[in-house]
C-alpha positions in Angstrom: 121.7 154.9 125.5 123.8 154.3 128.6 126.8 152.4 127.2 126.5 149.6 129.7 125.0 146.1 129.9 121.6 145.8 131.4 121.8 144.9 135.1 120.2 141.8 136.4 117.3 141.9 138.9 118.2 142.2 142.6 115.0 141.3 144.6 116.8 141.6 147.9 117.8 145.2 147.1 114.3 146.2 146.0 112.9 144.6 149.1 115.3 146.6 151.2 114.5 149.8 149.2 110.8 149.4 149.9 111.5 148.7 153.6 113.6 151.9 153.7 110.7 153.9 152.4 108.1 152.2 154.6 110.2 152.7 157.7 110.9 156.3 156.9 107.1 157.0 156.9 106.1 154.7 159.7 106.0 157.4 162.4 104.0 160.0 160.3 101.6 157.9 158.2 98.8 158.5 160.7 98.8 162.2 159.8 96.9 161.5 156.6 93.4 162.1 158.1 91.7 164.3 155.6 90.3 164.1 152.1 90.8 160.5 150.9 92.8 159.5 154.0 96.0 159.3 152.0 98.7 161.6 150.7 99.5 161.4 147.0 103.2 162.1 146.5 104.1 163.3 142.9 107.3 164.6 141.4 105.8 168.2 141.3 104.8 168.1 144.9 108.2 166.9 146.0 109.8 169.7 144.0 107.6 172.3 145.8 108.0 170.7 149.2 111.8 170.6 149.0 112.4 174.0 147.3 114.1 176.8 149.0 111.6 178.9 151.1 111.3 181.7 148.6 110.2 179.1 146.0 108.0 176.9 148.2 104.3 176.3 147.5 103.4 173.2 149.4 100.1 171.6 148.6 99.8 169.4 151.7 96.3 167.9 151.5 95.0 167.1 148.1 94.2 163.6 147.0 94.8 164.0 143.3 98.1 164.2 141.4 99.3 167.7 140.4 99.5 169.2 137.0 102.7 168.9 135.0 104.9 171.9 135.5 107.3 171.0 132.8 105.1 171.1 129.8 105.0 167.4 129.4 102.7 165.1 127.4 99.7 164.9 129.8 99.1 168.6 130.0 96.6 169.0 132.8 96.1 172.7 133.7 93.6 172.6 136.6 93.7 175.9 138.5 96.5 177.4 136.4 96.5 180.4 134.1 97.0 179.5 130.4 100.1 180.8 128.7 101.6 180.3 125.3 104.5 178.1 126.6 102.0 176.0 128.5 99.9 175.6 125.3 102.9 174.8 123.3 103.9 172.1 125.8 100.4 170.5 125.6 100.4 170.6 121.8 103.9 169.2 121.4 103.1 166.5 124.0 100.1 165.4 121.9 102.2 165.3 118.8 104.9 163.3 120.6 102.3 160.6 121.4 101.2 160.6 117.8 104.7 160.3 116.4 105.9 157.4 118.5 102.7 155.4 118.1 101.6 156.3 114.5 104.7 157.7 113.0 103.1 160.5 110.9 101.8 164.0 111.3 99.7 165.8 108.7 99.2 169.4 110.0 100.9 169.7 113.4 98.7 172.3 114.9 95.4 170.8 113.7 96.5 167.3 114.6 97.5 168.4 118.1 94.4 170.3 118.7 92.3 167.4 117.5 94.1 165.1 120.0 93.6 167.5 122.9 89.9 167.9 122.0 89.4 164.2 122.7 90.1 164.9 126.4 87.4 166.7 128.2 89.9 168.0 130.7 91.7 169.8 127.9 88.5 171.6 126.7 89.4 175.0 128.5 92.9 175.0 127.0 91.6 174.1 123.5 89.1 177.0 123.7 91.8 179.3 124.9 94.1 178.4 122.0 91.3 178.8 119.5 90.5 182.3 120.9 94.1 183.5 120.7 94.7 186.7 118.7 95.8 185.9 115.2 99.3 187.1 115.5 100.0 185.1 118.7 98.3 182.0 117.3 100.5 182.3 114.2 103.6 182.4 116.4 102.4 179.4 118.4 101.7 177.5 115.2 105.2 178.2 113.9 106.9 176.9 117.0 104.7 173.8 117.1 105.6 173.2 113.4 109.3 173.5 114.2 109.2 171.2 117.2 107.0 168.7 115.3 109.8 168.6 112.6 112.3 167.6 115.3 110.0 164.9 116.7 109.6 163.4 113.2 113.3 163.5 112.6 114.3 161.9 115.9 111.4 159.8 117.0 110.1 157.3 114.4 107.2 155.1 115.5 108.1 152.1 117.7 107.1 148.6 116.6 104.4 147.0 118.8 107.0 144.4 119.9 108.7 147.2 121.9 105.5 147.7 123.8 105.6 151.6 123.6 103.3 153.3 126.1 102.5 157.0 126.5 101.1 158.8 129.5 101.6 155.9 131.7 100.6 156.3 135.4 102.5 154.3 138.0 101.0 154.1 141.5 102.6 152.5 144.5 100.9 152.5 148.0 103.2 152.6 151.0 102.8 153.1 154.7 99.8 150.8 154.8 98.1 152.8 152.0 98.3 156.1 153.9 100.8 157.4 151.3 100.7 156.8 147.5 103.7 157.4 145.3 102.3 158.5 141.9 104.6 158.8 138.8 103.3 159.9 135.4 105.6 159.0 132.6 105.3 160.6 129.1 106.8 157.6 127.4 107.8 154.1 128.5 109.2 151.3 126.2 110.0 147.7 126.9 108.2 144.8 128.4 109.0 144.3 132.2 111.3 141.4 132.7 111.6 139.6 136.1 115.3 138.7 135.6 116.9 141.9 134.3 116.2 145.6 133.7 114.2 145.9 130.4 112.2 149.2 130.6 113.2 152.7 129.7 111.3 155.8 130.8 111.3 159.2 129.0 109.8 162.5 130.1 109.1 165.1 127.3 109.8 168.7 128.1 109.3 171.8 126.0 110.9 174.1 128.7 114.6 174.7 129.3 116.6 172.3 131.4 116.1 172.6 135.1 117.3 170.5 138.1 113.8 169.3 138.9 113.6 167.5 135.6 116.5 165.2 136.7 114.9 164.7 140.1 111.6 163.9 138.4 112.9 161.2 136.2 114.7 159.6 139.1 111.4 159.6 141.1 109.8 157.9 138.1 112.5 155.2 138.3 112.0 154.7 142.0 108.2 154.3 141.7 108.6 151.9 138.7 111.1 149.9 140.7 108.8 149.5 143.7 105.9 148.6 141.4 107.7 146.1 139.1 110.3 144.8 141.6 112.9 145.4 138.8 114.4 148.8 138.1 114.1 150.4 134.7 117.2 150.3 132.6 117.3 154.0 132.1 115.4 157.2 132.9 115.6 160.1 130.5 114.3 163.6 129.7 113.8 164.7 126.1 114.0 168.4 125.4 111.8 169.0 122.3 113.1 172.6 121.7 116.7 171.4 121.3 116.5 167.7 120.5 118.7 166.8 123.5 118.2 163.7 125.6 119.5 163.6 129.2 119.9 160.0 130.3 120.4 158.5 133.8 121.5 154.9 133.9 119.4 153.5 136.8 121.6 151.9 139.5 121.4 151.3 143.2 122.9 154.7 144.1 120.4 156.6 142.0 117.5 154.7 143.5 118.7 155.2 147.1 119.1 158.9 146.4 115.6 159.1 144.9 114.2 157.3 148.0 116.0 159.7 150.4 114.6 162.7 148.5 111.1 161.1 148.4 111.1 160.5 152.1 112.3 164.0 152.9 109.6 165.6 150.7 106.9 163.3 151.9 107.6 164.2 155.5 107.4 167.9 154.7 104.1 167.3 152.9 102.8 165.4 155.9 103.8 168.3 158.2 106.3 166.2 160.1 109.2 168.6 159.4 109.7 172.0 157.8 112.2 172.8 155.1 114.8 175.5 155.6 113.3 178.8 156.7 116.3 181.1 156.9 116.2 182.0 153.2 119.2 179.9 152.3 119.3 176.8 150.2 117.3 173.9 151.6 119.3 171.6 153.8 117.8 168.6 152.0 118.9 169.9 148.6 122.5 170.5 149.9 122.6 167.0 151.3 121.4 165.1 148.2 124.1 163.8 145.8 124.1 165.3 142.4 125.5 163.4 139.4 125.5 164.8 135.8 123.4 162.8 133.3 124.5 161.4 130.1 123.6 163.9 127.3 122.6 162.4 124.0 121.8 164.4 120.8 119.2 162.1 119.2 120.2 163.0 115.7 123.5 161.3 116.3 122.0 158.0 117.2 121.7 155.3 114.6 118.0 154.5 114.1 118.0 150.8 113.8 115.6 148.2 115.1 115.6 145.6 117.9 116.9 142.9 115.6 119.9 144.9 114.4 123.4 143.5 113.9 125.4 144.5 117.0 128.3 145.3 114.8 126.4 148.3 113.5 126.2 149.9 116.9 129.8 149.4 117.9 128.9 147.5 121.1 127.2 144.4 122.5 123.7 145.9 122.5 122.0 147.0 119.4 120.2 150.3 119.3 116.4 150.7 119.3 114.7 153.0 116.9 116.3 156.4 117.5 116.8 156.0 121.2 119.5 153.5 122.2 117.6 151.2 124.4 119.3 147.8 125.1 119.0 144.6 123.2 115.9 142.5 123.9 114.1 145.2 125.9 110.8 144.0 124.5 111.7 140.4 124.1 
């Protein structure tokens, strides 16, 4: 996936990274005095807090993680108006979970609706889809069928030895518990290893590519690093409409950038600072480093298993099923 060997663990760096986050919030942690007494920081809240003023919609004091703005696999819609793209995102997210765990799909629309119906939080969305006019529902079904075909082509089911997980929530308290970093990952694979990076994270997106998708996967990598004390090997975004996979190799520079952005957004959410108010681009956004991701078309990746011959993949690390995770990621 990244074309590089898996890095070894660096406990000293991770300890310094946590200290950087803790120190950055030390002077404002006492501001969390309402609701549950803590601020939950998610990728979506960071995006809103750090957006340019015309796009800002800062939710400062809610104790629960936001909904997913990118149409990912968990599909909560509390307080939002239902739309056909949002419905498509939730349905495709449910199918993604089925594909990577089970490996088969019978009727994409029916299977996805059945999966959503198992979650009481999704009942309003399921009712909305079932009440759609026939023509609109037919168009939705056609798009779900098309994207389901792409999922089946590019994402065969992962063997249990790879420890595939869907809808994984990662929570890390900081600042004495006054602030909680909360990352929700559509797909994680690999058993955490204390000695070297062994986990890969994937967000599933039905929308078009946007900068916040890159920022979101880097936030996921930061929170996983602080929780497990070992960074993930890679963080990626899969675009189900096109079959593209944007991949970031996780290194020290990426994690430092993610920590800086998280601190800047958390301080805005805590009311310690305001983002730019002159109508121009946010100062924080201008300051953050931007590096292009590695773009992978999944249908070009050799779908072999964790015990594959390295000679088949043209490098020292064999390729995991469809997605090129490193050798021994689940060993």
